[in-house]
Biopython code that builds the backbone (N, CA, C, O; Angstrom):
import numpy as np
from Bio.PDB.StructureBuilder import StructureBuilder

atoms = [
    (1, "UNK", "N", (25.105, -30.873, -15.579)),
    (1, "UNK", "CA", (23.830, -29.738, -15.725)),
    (1, "UNK", "C", (23.203, -29.755, -14.199)),
    (1, "UNK", "O", (22.592, -28.763, -13.801)),
    (2, "UNK", "N", (23.346, -30.723, -13.495)),
    (2, "UNK", "CA", (22.651, -31.195, -12.402)),
    (2, "UNK", "C", (23.736, -30.477, -11.109)),
    (2, "UNK", "O", (23.569, -30.603, -9.896)),
    (3, "UNK", "N", (24.628, -29.867, -11.667)),
    (3, "UNK", "CA", (25.732, -29.190, -10.477)),
    (3, "UNK", "C", (25.256, -27.477, -10.679)),
    (3, "UNK", "O", (25.696, -26.612, -9.922)),
    (4, "UNK", "N", (24.289, -27.163, -11.827)),
    (4, "UNK", "CA", (24.258, -26.074, -12.729)),
    (4, "UNK", "C", (22.751, -25.899, -11.534)),
    (4, "UNK", "O", (22.869, -24.967, -10.739)),
    (5, "UNK", "N", (21.937, -26.420, -11.466)),
    (5, "UNK", "CA", (20.363, -26.812, -10.504)),
    (5, "UNK", "C", (20.797, -26.292, -9.377)),
    (5, "UNK", "O", (20.224, -25.292, -8.943)),
    (6, "UNK", "N", (21.692, -26.755, -8.801)),
    (6, "UNK", "CA", (21.887, -27.087, -7.049)),
    (6, "UNK", "C", (23.046, -25.930, -7.310)),
    (6, "UNK", "O", (23.670, -26.170, -6.276)),
    (7, "UNK", "N", (23.805, -24.842, -7.931)),
    (7, "UNK", "CA", (24.603, -23.954, -7.516)),
    (7, "UNK", "C", (23.120, -22.755, -8.010)),
    (7, "UNK", "O", (23.121, -21.600, -7.583)),
    (8, "UNK", "N", (22.295, -23.132, -8.671)),
    (8, "UNK", "CA", (20.829, -22.530, -8.524)),
    (8, "UNK", "C", (19.812, -22.500, -7.479)),
    (8, "UNK", "O", (18.830, -21.766, -7.371)),
    (9, "UNK", "N", (20.181, -23.318, -6.829)),
    (9, "UNK", "CA", (18.897, -23.903, -5.628)),
    (9, "UNK", "C", (19.564, -23.509, -4.550)),
    (9, "UNK", "O", (19.097, -23.509, -3.411)),
    (10, "UNK", "N", (20.711, -23.150, -4.875)),
    (10, "UNK", "CA", (21.188, -22.377, -3.151)),
    (10, "UNK", "C", (21.692, -21.330, -3.280)),
    (10, "UNK", "O", (22.284, -20.880, -2.300)),
    (11, "UNK", "N", (21.653, -20.497, -4.594)),
    (11, "UNK", "CA", (21.494, -19.425, -4.729)),
    (11, "UNK", "C", (20.285, -18.874, -4.269)),
    (11, "UNK", "O", (19.901, -17.756, -3.923)),
    (12, "UNK", "N", (19.991, -19.560, -4.330)),
    (12, "UNK", "CA", (17.949, -18.909, -4.478)),
    (12, "UNK", "C", (17.926, -18.632, -3.095)),
    (12, "UNK", "O", (17.642, -17.544, -2.593)),
    (13, "UNK", "N", (18.356, -20.056, -2.280)),
    (13, "UNK", "CA", (17.807, -20.263, -0.729)),
    (13, "UNK", "C", (18.956, -19.458, -0.351)),
    (13, "UNK", "O", (18.850, -19.599, 0.868)),
    (14, "UNK", "N", (19.683, -18.931, -0.460)),
    (14, "UNK", "CA", (20.657, -17.838, 0.221)),
    (14, "UNK", "C", (20.146, -16.778, 0.561)),
    (14, "UNK", "O", (19.919, -16.266, 1.657)),
    (15, "UNK", "N", (19.902, -16.343, -0.945)),
    (15, "UNK", "CA", (18.582, -15.154, -1.061)),
    (15, "UNK", "C", (17.648, -14.797, 0.269)),
    (15, "UNK", "O", (17.481, -13.965, 1.162)),
    (16, "UNK", "N", (17.197, -15.979, -0.243)),
    (16, "UNK", "CA", (15.462, -16.091, 0.364)),
    (16, "UNK", "C", (15.915, -16.026, 2.005)),
    (16, "UNK", "O", (15.097, -15.675, 2.856)),
    (17, "UNK", "N", (17.041, -16.332, 2.284)),
    (17, "UNK", "CA", (17.484, -16.932, 4.079)),
    (17, "UNK", "C", (17.933, -14.897, 4.420)),
    (17, "UNK", "O", (17.512, -14.138, 5.293)),
    (18, "UNK", "N", (18.810, -14.691, 3.399)),
    (18, "UNK", "CA", (19.094, -12.933, 3.333)),
    (18, "UNK", "C", (18.051, -12.191, 3.717)),
    (18, "UNK", "O", (17.613, -11.953, 4.842)),
    (19, "UNK", "N", (17.460, -11.616, 1.912)),
    (19, "UNK", "CA", (15.522, -11.102, 2.599)),
    (19, "UNK", "C", (15.499, -11.549, 3.586)),
    (19, "UNK", "O", (16.500, -11.062, 4.112)),
    (20, "UNK", "N", (14.839, -12.474, 4.615)),
    (20, "UNK", "CA", (13.807, -13.129, 5.938)),
    (20, "UNK", "C", (14.803, -12.103, 6.315)),
    (20, "UNK", "O", (14.180, -11.083, 6.023)),
    (21, "UNK", "N", (16.247, -11.607, 6.895)),
    (21, "UNK", "CA", (17.101, -11.201, 8.114)),
    (21, "UNK", "C", (16.813, -9.993, 7.806)),
    (21, "UNK", "O", (16.964, -9.159, 8.699)),
    (22, "UNK", "N", (16.377, -9.591, 6.631)),
    (22, "UNK", "CA", (16.326, -7.248, 7.046)),
    (22, "UNK", "C", (15.193, -6.945, 6.672)),
    (22, "UNK", "O", (14.514, -7.157, 5.668)),
    (23, "UNK", "N", (14.981, -6.025, 8.314)),
    (23, "UNK", "CA", (14.098, -5.732, 9.099)),
    (23, "UNK", "C", (13.670, -4.525, 8.147)),
    (23, "UNK", "O", (14.706, -3.960, 7.796)),
    (24, "UNK", "N", (12.570, -3.922, 7.604)),
    (24, "UNK", "CA", (12.166, -2.203, 7.605)),
    (24, "UNK", "C", (11.435, -2.007, 8.050)),
    (24, "UNK", "O", (10.498, -2.799, 7.946)),
    (25, "UNK", "N", (11.284, -0.876, 8.848)),
    (25, "UNK", "CA", (10.208, -0.464, 9.075)),
    (25, "UNK", "C", (9.899, 1.430, 8.885)),
    (25, "UNK", "O", (10.888, 2.158, 8.796)),
    (26, "UNK", "N", (8.604, 1.992, 8.847)),
    (26, "UNK", "CA", (9.511, 3.136, 7.995)),
    (26, "UNK", "C", (7.629, 4.330, 8.923)),
    (26, "UNK", "O", (6.722, 3.853, 9.604)),
    (27, "UNK", "N", (7.778, 5.450, 8.579)),
    (27, "UNK", "CA", (6.970, 6.317, 9.223)),
    (27, "UNK", "C", (6.767, 7.461, 8.593)),
    (27, "UNK", "O", (7.598, 7.594, 7.695)),
    (28, "UNK", "N", (5.830, 8.582, 8.690)),
    (28, "UNK", "CA", (6.332, 9.825, 8.675)),
    (28, "UNK", "C", (6.650, 10.665, 10.167)),
    (28, "UNK", "O", (7.008, 10.080, 11.190)),
    (29, "UNK", "N", (6.440, 12.161, 10.059)),
    (29, "UNK", "CA", (7.225, 12.778, 11.149)),
    (29, "UNK", "C", (6.533, 13.939, 10.851)),
    (29, "UNK", "O", (5.752, 13.779, 9.913)),
    (30, "UNK", "N", (6.555, 15.621, 11.570)),
    (30, "UNK", "CA", (6.115, 16.316, 11.079)),
    (30, "UNK", "C", (6.009, 17.062, 12.735)),
    (30, "UNK", "O", (5.751, 16.426, 13.757)),
    (31, "UNK", "N", (6.268, 18.471, 12.662)),
    (31, "UNK", "CA", (6.199, 19.402, 13.384)),
    (31, "UNK", "C", (5.478, 20.789, 12.727)),
    (31, "UNK", "O", (5.790, 21.116, 11.582)),
    (32, "UNK", "N", (4.354, 21.708, 13.616)),
    (32, "UNK", "CA", (4.007, 22.635, 12.717)),
    (32, "UNK", "C", (3.239, 23.251, 14.658)),
    (32, "UNK", "O", (3.521, 22.673, 15.707)),
    (33, "UNK", "N", (2.612, 24.090, 14.577)),
    (33, "UNK", "CA", (1.891, 25.121, 15.858)),
    (33, "UNK", "C", (1.443, 24.329, 16.090)),
    (33, "UNK", "O", (1.960, 23.961, 17.145)),
    (34, "UNK", "N", (0.321, 23.321, 15.666)),
    (34, "UNK", "CA", (-0.156, 22.864, 16.384)),
    (34, "UNK", "C", (-0.274, 20.959, 17.680)),
    (34, "UNK", "O", (-0.991, 20.178, 18.306)),
    (35, "UNK", "N", (1.497, 21.445, 17.103)),
    (35, "UNK", "CA", (3.029, 20.539, 18.773)),
    (35, "UNK", "C", (2.823, 21.125, 19.846)),
    (35, "UNK", "O", (3.108, 22.290, 19.571)),
    (36, "UNK", "N", (2.422, 21.084, 21.215)),
    (36, "UNK", "CA", (2.709, 21.525, 22.379)),
    (36, "UNK", "C", (3.774, 21.956, 22.345)),
    (36, "UNK", "O", (4.622, 21.149, 21.963)),
    (37, "UNK", "N", (4.342, 23.566, 22.755)),
    (37, "UNK", "CA", (5.059, 23.653, 22.824)),
    (37, "UNK", "C", (6.621, 24.197, 21.862)),
    (37, "UNK", "O", (7.783, 24.439, 22.190)),
    (38, "UNK", "N", (5.787, 24.203, 20.461)),
    (38, "UNK", "CA", (6.104, 24.837, 19.400)),
    (38, "UNK", "C", (6.678, 26.374, 19.131)),
    (38, "UNK", "O", (5.854, 27.281, 19.013)),
    (39, "UNK", "N", (8.197, 26.675, 19.030)),
    (39, "UNK", "CA", (8.807, 27.329, 19.034)),
    (39, "UNK", "C", (9.206, 27.731, 17.775)),
    (39, "UNK", "O", (9.484, 28.930, 17.744)),
    (40, "UNK", "N", (9.338, 27.118, 16.670)),
    (40, "UNK", "CA", (10.477, 27.754, 15.425)),
    (40, "UNK", "C", (9.960, 28.023, 14.777)),
    (40, "UNK", "O", (10.243, 27.492, 13.703)),
    (41, "UNK", "N", (8.425, 29.326, 14.722)),
    (41, "UNK", "CA", (8.702, 30.098, 14.280)),
    (41, "UNK", "C", (8.544, 30.800, 14.788)),
    (41, "UNK", "O", (7.564, 31.407, 14.355)),
    (42, "UNK", "N", (9.335, 31.648, 16.416)),
    (42, "UNK", "CA", (9.249, 32.642, 17.056)),
    (42, "UNK", "C", (10.464, 32.737, 17.359)),
    (42, "UNK", "O", (11.194, 31.747, 17.399)),
    (43, "UNK", "N", (10.942, 34.150, 17.664)),
    (43, "UNK", "CA", (12.535, 34.579, 18.294)),
    (43, "UNK", "C", (13.691, 34.922, 17.065)),
    (43, "UNK", "O", (13.541, 35.649, 16.083)),
    (44, "UNK", "N", (14.885, 34.140, 17.480)),
    (44, "UNK", "CA", (15.720, 33.906, 17.309)),
    (44, "UNK", "C", (16.976, 32.970, 18.379)),
    (44, "UNK", "O", (16.857, 32.622, 19.554)),
    (45, "UNK", "N", (18.058, 32.784, 17.488)),
    (45, "UNK", "CA", (19.261, 32.047, 18.084)),
    (45, "UNK", "C", (18.226, 30.129, 17.894)),
    (45, "UNK", "O", (17.060, 30.066, 17.504)),
    (46, "UNK", "N", (18.832, 29.238, 18.174)),
    (46, "UNK", "CA", (18.927, 27.968, 18.136)),
    (46, "UNK", "C", (17.221, 28.250, 18.007)),
    (46, "UNK", "O", (16.840, 29.414, 18.127)),
    (47, "UNK", "N", (16.764, 27.757, 17.895)),
    (47, "UNK", "CA", (15.584, 26.685, 18.573)),
    (47, "UNK", "C", (15.570, 25.582, 17.964)),
    (47, "UNK", "O", (15.930, 25.509, 16.789)),
    (48, "UNK", "N", (15.002, 24.158, 18.903)),
    (48, "UNK", "CA", (14.685, 22.812, 18.659)),
    (48, "UNK", "C", (13.393, 22.288, 19.362)),
    (48, "UNK", "O", (12.826, 22.752, 20.351)),
    (49, "UNK", "N", (13.006, 20.975, 18.436)),
    (49, "UNK", "CA", (11.907, 20.708, 18.751)),
    (49, "UNK", "C", (11.991, 19.116, 18.323)),
    (49, "UNK", "O", (12.390, 18.604, 17.278)),
    (50, "UNK", "N", (11.328, 18.380, 19.841)),
    (50, "UNK", "CA", (11.947, 16.479, 19.178)),
    (50, "UNK", "C", (10.845, 15.732, 18.900)),
    (50, "UNK", "O", (9.778, 16.313, 19.098)),
    (51, "UNK", "N", (10.794, 14.745, 18.546)),
    (51, "UNK", "CA", (9.478, 13.510, 18.252)),
    (51, "UNK", "C", (10.190, 12.349, 18.606)),
    (51, "UNK", "O", (11.271, 11.990, 18.138)),
    (52, "UNK", "N", (9.312, 11.622, 19.716)),
    (52, "UNK", "CA", (9.699, 10.167, 20.146)),
    (52, "UNK", "C", (9.137, 9.383, 19.072)),
    (52, "UNK", "O", (7.946, 9.080, 19.149)),
    (53, "UNK", "N", (9.746, 9.054, 18.192)),
    (53, "UNK", "CA", (9.453, 7.697, 17.106)),
    (53, "UNK", "C", (9.662, 6.192, 17.934)),
    (53, "UNK", "O", (10.669, 5.485, 17.946)),
    (54, "UNK", "N", (8.212, 5.947, 18.685)),
    (54, "UNK", "CA", (8.590, 3.897, 19.441)),
    (54, "UNK", "C", (7.940, 2.869, 17.846)),
    (54, "UNK", "O", (6.801, 2.767, 17.390)),
    (55, "UNK", "N", (9.095, 2.347, 17.446)),
    (55, "UNK", "CA", (8.663, 1.210, 16.769)),
    (55, "UNK", "C", (7.665, 0.600, 16.913)),
    (55, "UNK", "O", (7.621, 0.284, 18.102)),
    (56, "UNK", "N", (5.853, -0.176, 15.816)),
    (56, "UNK", "CA", (5.157, -0.410, 15.933)),
    (56, "UNK", "C", (5.875, -2.477, 16.026)),
    (56, "UNK", "O", (5.165, -3.476, 15.915)),
    (57, "UNK", "N", (6.786, -2.457, 16.160)),
    (57, "UNK", "CA", (7.765, -3.902, 16.032)),
    (57, "UNK", "C", (9.450, -3.452, 16.973)),
    (57, "UNK", "O", (10.082, -2.506, 16.504)),
    (58, "UNK", "N", (10.030, -4.185, 18.236)),
    (58, "UNK", "CA", (10.869, -3.677, 18.245)),
    (58, "UNK", "C", (11.855, -4.689, 16.763)),
    (58, "UNK", "O", (11.527, -5.475, 15.874)),
    (59, "UNK", "N", (12.653, -4.290, 17.065)),
    (59, "UNK", "CA", (14.154, -4.967, 16.361)),
    (59, "UNK", "C", (14.433, -6.264, 16.585)),
    (59, "UNK", "O", (13.547, -6.945, 17.103)),
    (60, "UNK", "N", (15.561, -6.808, 16.285)),
    (60, "UNK", "CA", (16.092, -7.802, 17.204)),
    (60, "UNK", "C", (18.358, -7.058, 17.852)),
    (60, "UNK", "O", (19.117, -7.255, 18.802)),
    (61, "UNK", "N", (18.377, -6.025, 16.169)),
    (61, "UNK", "CA", (19.443, -5.304, 16.330)),
    (61, "UNK", "C", (19.415, -3.891, 15.811)),
    (61, "UNK", "O", (19.133, -3.731, 14.623)),
    (62, "UNK", "N", (19.691, -2.789, 16.614)),
    (62, "UNK", "CA", (19.790, -1.701, 16.507)),
    (62, "UNK", "C", (19.885, -0.848, 15.022)),
    (62, "UNK", "O", (20.829, -0.148, 14.655)),
    (63, "UNK", "N", (18.581, -1.133, 14.268)),
    (63, "UNK", "CA", (18.560, -0.771, 12.840)),
    (63, "UNK", "C", (19.181, 0.663, 13.028)),
    (63, "UNK", "O", (19.454, 1.203, 14.100)),
    (64, "UNK", "N", (19.403, 1.338, 11.324)),
    (64, "UNK", "CA", (20.035, 1.935, 10.833)),
    (64, "UNK", "C", (19.038, 2.854, 10.712)),
    (64, "UNK", "O", (17.916, 2.347, 10.699)),
    (65, "UNK", "N", (19.099, 4.694, 10.567)),
    (65, "UNK", "CA", (17.894, 5.068, 10.702)),
    (65, "UNK", "C", (17.947, 6.434, 9.159)),
    (65, "UNK", "O", (19.038, 7.003, 9.139)),
    (66, "UNK", "N", (17.326, 6.741, 8.445)),
    (66, "UNK", "CA", (17.062, 7.307, 6.867)),
    (66, "UNK", "C", (15.931, 8.573, 7.357)),
    (66, "UNK", "O", (14.758, 8.514, 7.724)),
    (67, "UNK", "N", (16.648, 9.432, 7.217)),
    (67, "UNK", "CA", (15.145, 11.291, 7.337)),
    (67, "UNK", "C", (15.307, 11.564, 5.938)),
    (67, "UNK", "O", (16.184, 11.587, 5.074)),
    (68, "UNK", "N", (14.121, 11.754, 6.087)),
    (68, "UNK", "CA", (14.129, 12.887, 4.935)),
    (68, "UNK", "C", (13.011, 14.101, 5.339)),
    (68, "UNK", "O", (12.164, 14.086, 6.232)),
    (69, "UNK", "N", (13.299, 15.060, 4.440)),
    (69, "UNK", "CA", (12.748, 16.078, 4.505)),
    (69, "UNK", "C", (11.140, 16.171, 3.722)),
    (69, "UNK", "O", (11.583, 16.120, 2.575)),
    (70, "UNK", "N", (10.201, 16.232, 3.597)),
    (70, "UNK", "CA", (9.338, 16.516, 2.027)),
    (70, "UNK", "C", (8.430, 17.356, 2.025)),
    (70, "UNK", "O", (7.426, 17.277, 1.317)),
    (71, "UNK", "N", (8.722, 18.401, 2.947)),
    (71, "UNK", "CA", (7.868, 19.614, 3.329)),
    (71, "UNK", "C", (8.911, 20.609, 4.324)),
    (71, "UNK", "O", (9.743, 20.315, 5.182)),
    (72, "UNK", "N", (8.382, 22.058, 3.704)),
    (72, "UNK", "CA", (9.219, 22.651, 4.502)),
    (72, "UNK", "C", (8.261, 23.850, 4.302)),
    (72, "UNK", "O", (7.680, 23.726, 3.224)),
    (73, "UNK", "N", (7.885, 25.002, 4.992)),
    (73, "UNK", "CA", (7.137, 26.687, 5.011)),
    (73, "UNK", "C", (8.140, 27.288, 6.076)),
    (73, "UNK", "O", (8.181, 27.063, 7.285)),
    (74, "UNK", "N", (8.867, 28.038, 5.373)),
    (74, "UNK", "CA", (9.530, 29.125, 6.220)),
    (74, "UNK", "C", (8.860, 30.160, 5.314)),
    (74, "UNK", "O", (8.178, 30.219, 4.292)),
    (75, "UNK", "N", (9.557, 31.127, 6.461)),
    (75, "UNK", "CA", (9.526, 32.819, 6.432)),
    (75, "UNK", "C", (10.470, 33.101, 4.907)),
    (75, "UNK", "O", (11.590, 32.643, 4.686)),
    (76, "UNK", "N", (9.701, 33.929, 4.032)),
    (76, "UNK", "CA", (10.321, 33.981, 2.961)),
    (76, "UNK", "C", (11.372, 35.360, 2.751)),
    (76, "UNK", "O", (11.941, 35.803, 1.754)),
    (77, "UNK", "N", (11.333, 35.808, 4.215)),
    (77, "UNK", "CA", (12.100, 36.359, 4.225)),
    (77, "UNK", "C", (13.603, 36.680, 5.038)),
    (77, "UNK", "O", (14.096, 37.799, 5.177)),
    (78, "UNK", "N", (14.064, 35.636, 5.433)),
    (78, "UNK", "CA", (14.911, 35.163, 6.504)),
    (78, "UNK", "C", (15.467, 33.636, 5.950)),
    (78, "UNK", "O", (14.740, 32.645, 5.881)),
    (79, "UNK", "N", (16.467, 33.658, 5.688)),
    (79, "UNK", "CA", (17.965, 32.318, 5.124)),
    (79, "UNK", "C", (16.630, 31.260, 5.723)),
    (79, "UNK", "O", (15.936, 31.431, 6.726)),
    (80, "UNK", "N", (16.585, 30.222, 4.781)),
    (80, "UNK", "CA", (15.189, 29.066, 5.583)),
    (80, "UNK", "C", (16.665, 27.947, 6.523)),
    (80, "UNK", "O", (17.556, 27.508, 5.795)),
    (81, "UNK", "N", (16.714, 27.661, 7.915)),
    (81, "UNK", "CA", (18.299, 27.442, 8.489)),
    (81, "UNK", "C", (17.429, 26.406, 8.599)),
    (81, "UNK", "O", (16.317, 26.771, 8.219)),
    (82, "UNK", "N", (17.453, 24.939, 9.057)),
    (82, "UNK", "CA", (16.793, 23.902, 9.540)),
    (82, "UNK", "C", (18.161, 22.302, 9.033)),
    (82, "UNK", "O", (18.791, 22.024, 8.013)),
    (83, "UNK", "N", (18.016, 21.585, 10.611)),
    (83, "UNK", "CA", (18.988, 20.042, 10.511)),
    (83, "UNK", "C", (17.471, 19.335, 11.259)),
    (83, "UNK", "O", (16.403, 19.631, 11.794)),
    (84, "UNK", "N", (18.279, 18.278, 10.846)),
    (84, "UNK", "CA", (16.885, 17.062, 11.563)),
    (84, "UNK", "C", (18.001, 15.909, 11.782)),
    (84, "UNK", "O", (19.089, 15.993, 11.213)),
    (85, "UNK", "N", (17.757, 15.101, 12.421)),
    (85, "UNK", "CA", (18.635, 13.984, 12.778)),
    (85, "UNK", "C", (17.475, 13.676, 13.615)),
    (85, "UNK", "O", (16.442, 14.254, 13.954)),
    (86, "UNK", "N", (18.159, 12.307, 13.863)),
    (86, "UNK", "CA", (18.002, 11.314, 14.562)),
    (86, "UNK", "C", (18.570, 10.823, 15.829)),
    (86, "UNK", "O", (19.795, 10.745, 15.733)),
    (87, "UNK", "N", (18.123, 10.461, 16.988)),
    (87, "UNK", "CA", (18.766, 10.237, 18.281)),
    (87, "UNK", "C", (18.630, 9.437, 18.895)),
    (87, "UNK", "O", (17.550, 8.898, 18.651)),
    (88, "UNK", "N", (19.389, 8.777, 19.983)),
    (88, "UNK", "CA", (18.893, 7.795, 21.116)),
    (88, "UNK", "C", (18.523, 7.039, 20.695)),
    (88, "UNK", "O", (17.691, 6.459, 21.392)),
    (89, "UNK", "N", (18.879, 6.226, 18.836)),
    (89, "UNK", "CA", (18.339, 5.258, 18.368)),
    (89, "UNK", "C", (18.438, 3.691, 19.172)),
    (89, "UNK", "O", (19.519, 3.244, 19.557)),
    (90, "UNK", "N", (17.221, 3.010, 19.335)),
    (90, "UNK", "CA", (17.288, 1.653, 20.401)),
    (90, "UNK", "C", (16.726, 1.107, 19.540)),
    (90, "UNK", "O", (16.081, 1.597, 18.614)),
    (91, "UNK", "N", (16.946, -0.021, 19.802)),
    (91, "UNK", "CA", (16.016, -1.883, 18.902)),
    (91, "UNK", "C", (13.726, -0.808, 19.423)),
    (91, "UNK", "O", (12.657, -0.642, 18.837)),
    (92, "UNK", "N", (14.109, -0.609, 20.267)),
    (92, "UNK", "CA", (12.439, -0.065, 20.524)),
    (92, "UNK", "C", (11.841, 1.605, 19.915)),
    (92, "UNK", "O", (10.716, 2.102, 19.970)),
    (93, "UNK", "N", (12.825, 2.009, 19.486)),
    (93, "UNK", "CA", (12.717, 3.228, 19.184)),
    (93, "UNK", "C", (13.376, 4.182, 18.578)),
    (93, "UNK", "O", (14.170, 3.511, 17.918)),
    (94, "UNK", "N", (13.694, 5.717, 18.242)),
    (94, "UNK", "CA", (14.612, 6.863, 18.190)),
    (94, "UNK", "C", (13.815, 8.426, 18.533)),
    (94, "UNK", "O", (12.688, 8.852, 18.785)),
    (95, "UNK", "N", (14.871, 8.805, 18.400)),
    (95, "UNK", "CA", (13.623, 10.412, 18.693)),
    (95, "UNK", "C", (14.642, 11.329, 17.118)),
    (95, "UNK", "O", (15.703, 11.205, 16.507)),
    (96, "UNK", "N", (13.638, 12.043, 17.129)),
    (96, "UNK", "CA", (14.242, 13.263, 16.007)),
    (96, "UNK", "C", (13.964, 14.612, 16.683)),
    (96, "UNK", "O", (12.994, 15.070, 17.287)),
    (97, "UNK", "N", (15.016, 15.015, 16.398)),
    (97, "UNK", "CA", (15.721, 16.646, 16.248)),
    (97, "UNK", "C", (15.702, 17.342, 15.180)),
    (97, "UNK", "O", (16.352, 17.246, 14.139)),
    (98, "UNK", "N", (14.976, 17.992, 15.485)),
    (98, "UNK", "CA", (14.353, 19.296, 14.164)),
    (98, "UNK", "C", (15.233, 20.319, 14.868)),
    (98, "UNK", "O", (15.336, 20.178, 16.087)),
    (99, "UNK", "N", (16.099, 21.659, 14.106)),
    (99, "UNK", "CA", (16.723, 22.527, 14.620)),
    (99, "UNK", "C", (16.654, 22.974, 13.661)),
    (99, "UNK", "O", (16.714, 22.479, 12.535)),
    (100, "UNK", "N", (16.419, 24.729, 14.257)),
    (100, "UNK", "CA", (16.828, 26.050, 13.359)),
    (100, "UNK", "C", (17.812, 26.570, 14.282)),
    (100, "UNK", "O", (18.461, 25.988, 15.152)),
    (101, "UNK", "N", (17.785, 28.388, 13.742)),
    (101, "UNK", "CA", (19.027, 28.816, 14.229)),
    (101, "UNK", "C", (18.873, 30.064, 13.439)),
    (101, "UNK", "O", (18.035, 30.070, 12.538)),
    (102, "UNK", "N", (19.879, 31.550, 13.773)),
    (102, "UNK", "CA", (19.705, 32.506, 13.428)),
    (102, "UNK", "C", (18.156, 33.026, 14.069)),
    (102, "UNK", "O", (17.507, 32.763, 15.082)),
    (103, "UNK", "N", (17.867, 34.444, 12.144)),
    (103, "UNK", "CA", (16.920, 34.213, 12.715)),
    (103, "UNK", "C", (15.522, 33.859, 11.498)),
    (103, "UNK", "O", (14.933, 34.790, 10.948)),
    (104, "UNK", "N", (15.195, 32.514, 11.257)),
    (104, "UNK", "CA", (15.248, 31.933, 10.669)),
    (104, "UNK", "C", (13.463, 31.900, 11.445)),
    (104, "UNK", "O", (13.309, 32.106, 12.649)),
    (105, "UNK", "N", (12.442, 31.650, 10.626)),
    (105, "UNK", "CA", (11.155, 31.258, 11.156)),
    (105, "UNK", "C", (11.014, 30.132, 10.340)),
    (105, "UNK", "O", (11.041, 30.108, 9.109)),
    (106, "UNK", "N", (10.803, 28.827, 11.426)),
    (106, "UNK", "CA", (10.471, 27.776, 10.556)),
    (106, "UNK", "C", (8.956, 27.532, 10.898)),
    (106, "UNK", "O", (8.896, 27.449, 12.125)),
    (107, "UNK", "N", (7.811, 27.394, 10.394)),
    (107, "UNK", "CA", (6.267, 27.815, 10.148)),
    (107, "UNK", "C", (5.946, 26.045, 10.516)),
    (107, "UNK", "O", (5.056, 25.654, 11.271)),
    (108, "UNK", "N", (6.945, 25.140, 9.745)),
    (108, "UNK", "CA", (6.166, 23.732, 9.753)),
    (108, "UNK", "C", (6.999, 22.829, 8.534)),
    (108, "UNK", "O", (7.172, 23.113, 7.349)),
    (109, "UNK", "N", (7.481, 21.508, 9.401)),
    (109, "UNK", "CA", (8.802, 20.606, 8.471)),
    (109, "UNK", "C", (7.979, 19.563, 8.373)),
    (109, "UNK", "O", (6.896, 20.001, 8.761)),
    (110, "UNK", "N", (7.872, 18.627, 8.132)),
    (110, "UNK", "CA", (7.562, 16.996, 7.758)),
    (110, "UNK", "C", (8.845, 16.160, 6.722)),
    (110, "UNK", "O", (9.517, 16.482, 5.741)),
    (111, "UNK", "N", (8.689, 14.821, 7.680)),
    (111, "UNK", "CA", (9.371, 14.039, 6.677)),
    (111, "UNK", "C", (8.759, 12.732, 6.556)),
    (111, "UNK", "O", (7.645, 12.447, 6.996)),
    (112, "UNK", "N", (9.553, 11.938, 5.926)),
    (112, "UNK", "CA", (9.643, 10.049, 5.856)),
    (112, "UNK", "C", (10.815, 9.778, 6.824)),
    (112, "UNK", "O", (11.932, 10.293, 6.879)),
    (113, "UNK", "N", (10.014, 8.460, 7.848)),
    (113, "UNK", "CA", (11.396, 8.442, 8.539)),
    (113, "UNK", "C", (11.439, 6.763, 8.315)),
    (113, "UNK", "O", (10.331, 6.226, 8.329)),
    (114, "UNK", "N", (12.767, 5.769, 8.084)),
    (114, "UNK", "CA", (13.255, 4.551, 7.825)),
    (114, "UNK", "C", (13.940, 3.945, 8.178)),
    (114, "UNK", "O", (15.112, 3.996, 7.807)),
    (115, "UNK", "N", (13.551, 3.221, 8.936)),
    (115, "UNK", "CA", (14.764, 2.200, 10.295)),
    (115, "UNK", "C", (14.846, 0.340, 9.509)),
    (115, "UNK", "O", (14.048, -0.568, 9.276)),
    (116, "UNK", "N", (16.047, 0.550, 9.381)),
    (116, "UNK", "CA", (16.501, -0.814, 8.647)),
    (116, "UNK", "C", (17.448, -1.578, 9.290)),
    (116, "UNK", "O", (18.245, -0.928, 9.966)),
    (117, "UNK", "N", (17.587, -2.760, 9.272)),
    (117, "UNK", "CA", (18.775, -3.553, 10.607)),
    (117, "UNK", "C", (18.647, -4.919, 9.910)),
    (117, "UNK", "O", (17.512, -5.286, 9.605)),
    (118, "UNK", "N", (19.697, -5.705, 9.630)),
    (118, "UNK", "CA", (20.042, -6.816, 9.773)),
    (118, "UNK", "C", (19.526, -7.575, 10.840)),
    (118, "UNK", "O", (19.647, -7.160, 11.993)),
    (119, "UNK", "N", (19.057, -8.464, 10.629)),
    (119, "UNK", "CA", (18.392, -9.955, 10.928)),
    (119, "UNK", "C", (16.902, -9.661, 12.128)),
    (119, "UNK", "O", (16.224, -10.613, 12.515)),
]
sb = StructureBuilder()
sb.init_structure("model")
sb.init_model(0)
sb.init_chain("A")
sb.init_seg("    ")
for serial, (resi, resn, name, xyz) in enumerate(atoms, 1):
    if name == "N":
        sb.init_residue(resn, " ", resi, " ")
    sb.init_atom(name, np.array(xyz, "f"), 0.0, 1.0, " ", f" {name:<3s}", serial, name[0])
structure = sb.get_structure()
């Protein structure tokens, strides 16, 4: 019985240590005509917008970034083409690159970001 209690105590301690080492921060992003230089609803060809994200608290190590798109307003008369990617990831922040191309017209697009790092 003492061995079982010791094993359970060690398991709980290890779980607590692992949980304490995992760092997560999150936020939202959006590009739309109110952003200076917005061009994703004009012309044709490749058009991009970038958003610089600074973490409220820097990570100890470079985090992994997850991006999602939660809203898209695009022209109904053209294909909806878009790409969203994280670039220049560091312990202090990263850049979100939003891209469209061809005859697509994106009037606004937004989503969430999540940064996760061990330690």
